[in-house]
N, C-alpha and C positions, 0 to 999 in steps of 0.2 A: 080242247088240247087232246090232240089225236092219240089212242094210244091206252088212256087212261079210261078203265071199264066203267059204264053204270053199273049204279050197285044192286038194282032191284029188278034185273031182265029175267032172272031164274037160270041164267047162264054160269056154266065155268068159271069163266072169267070174272061174272060177282063176287065171287068166292076172296077174289084179291084184297078185297075192302076187310076179311078178317084177320088176313095173317102182314107178316112185316119179317124183314129181314133188317138186321143192325148188323152193318160191319161183315164178318164171315158168318154170323150166326142168325137161325132162323126162331125167332120170339115164340117161346110155346105158350097155347093154351089161343083164348080169344082176344084178339090186340083191336084197341080203337086209337086211332091218332088224330090228334089236332092241331093245327097249323095256325099261328097268330103271326101276321105281317103288319106293321106298318112302319111308319116315316117317325121320325125325329123332328120334334116339333118345339123351337122354344116361343114361349109364349109373354109376353111381355105389356106390362097397360102402363101405359105414361098418363102424368097425375093432369087433371084437366081434362081426356079424353071420354068419349064415350065406349070405347070400343080395346081391344088389346093387338098388337100388332105382332104378328107371324113371321116366325123366320124358319125356316124350312132347312134342315142339318142334316138331308141325308136317310134314306132307307138306312133303320134299324137293324134290319137281321131279324130271324123269324126265332119265334119260341115254339119247340114243339113237345107236347105233351102225348106218351103214349102209353097207353092204358091196357094195363096184360089181367087177363082175368083167368087162373088157376083151377082147374077141378078133379083135373085126375092124377093118379102118382107119378104115370108116363110123364105130365106134364111139370110138375113138380122137380121130378129128377133131371128133366132138360135146364131148368129156371138153374137147378143149383151148378148145371154146369157153366150157364152164360152168364151168372151174374157177379164171380171174382173176376170176369175177363172187363165189366165195365163197372163194378163197384165203385165209386170215388175214393171209397177212404184205404183199397186195397196199397200195401206197402210199392210205392214207385208208381201208385196211381196212372190211370188213364191219359196218355200225354198226347193220345193223335184222336185226328177224329175219324168217324167211323161214317162209312156209306147208308144210307139209308132207301131202303127199297119198298114204297106204299104206296099205292093209288092219290091217298091226299096229298102225301107230298111232293110226288109225279105232277099234281094237278098245281101246288103252289110254286114248283118249281125249284125244290128244296132237295140238293143230292147229297147234301154231307153235314152230321151234326156232331156236336160233342156233350157228351151225359154228364149233364152239371148234380141232377141229384136225382135219388132212387127214397120214394117213401109207397110206404104199406103200413098195413094197420092187421088186426085180429082176423082170421078166419070167421064169415060168416057162413053159417051153416055150411054147406058143402065146398063153397068158392072161398077162393082169396086172391087180394088183387094185388097188384104193382102200378106207380107210377113213377115213368122215368122224366124227368123236367129235361130238355135238350134245347141250346142253341144252336142255329145256323151256324157254320163253321166257315169264313173264308183265308184263304192263304191270305199271309203279310203282303203288302203291296213292296214292289218291288223299290229299292232306290233309285232315284234317279241321280245318273253320272251330271256331275256340275262341275267348271270348271274352276280349277286350283288359283285361288288368290294367292299373289306374294306375301307374307308374313310381314305384317306392318306394326313398328315399334308403340307400345302405350303412349300414350299422352304423358303419362308422367316418368317416363323413362327419359335418364339422364345420359352426356355425349359420356362414351366410353374411355374417352384419351385423358391421360393424366400428363399433365406438365410438371417437367424433371427442373426443379430450382438448377442455379448457376451454381459449382460449387470451387471454389477455389483453394488446391492444393499445393501446401508450402514444403519446400523439398529443400 
């Protein structure tokens, strides 16, 4: 794919593999991005057959994993300003997708993600890592306009006309 730099040629462009933009924020530290893409496949085995029947149910959407390694106080401070914006627990929470810019997602054709989970552990030596589990975001499909059909009566509905009995009035 044109525009995605090679990672090991020593050029300045190759350094793009170490950095990532998420929404309006440049993620601090050393960044590693993984993309897992696949199709939803329903696998069913019929009794008496030797193999399963596969039913392709379409593209599942990518799972994007971003791992940050932080080792300086400046990176830590930067993470402290980014995290509240994407933290799933935040009151009101993140409800909008974020653009992602990294060579791995560019190569995979993933442009927008939703942060689902943030994982972290204790610092190890002078380093601390955070893992952002993201899902590829898609706009909701637009409803198709269909012709309105006239309302029909329910099968069990009764006729609404009422017969009035004859009344004789004595005078």
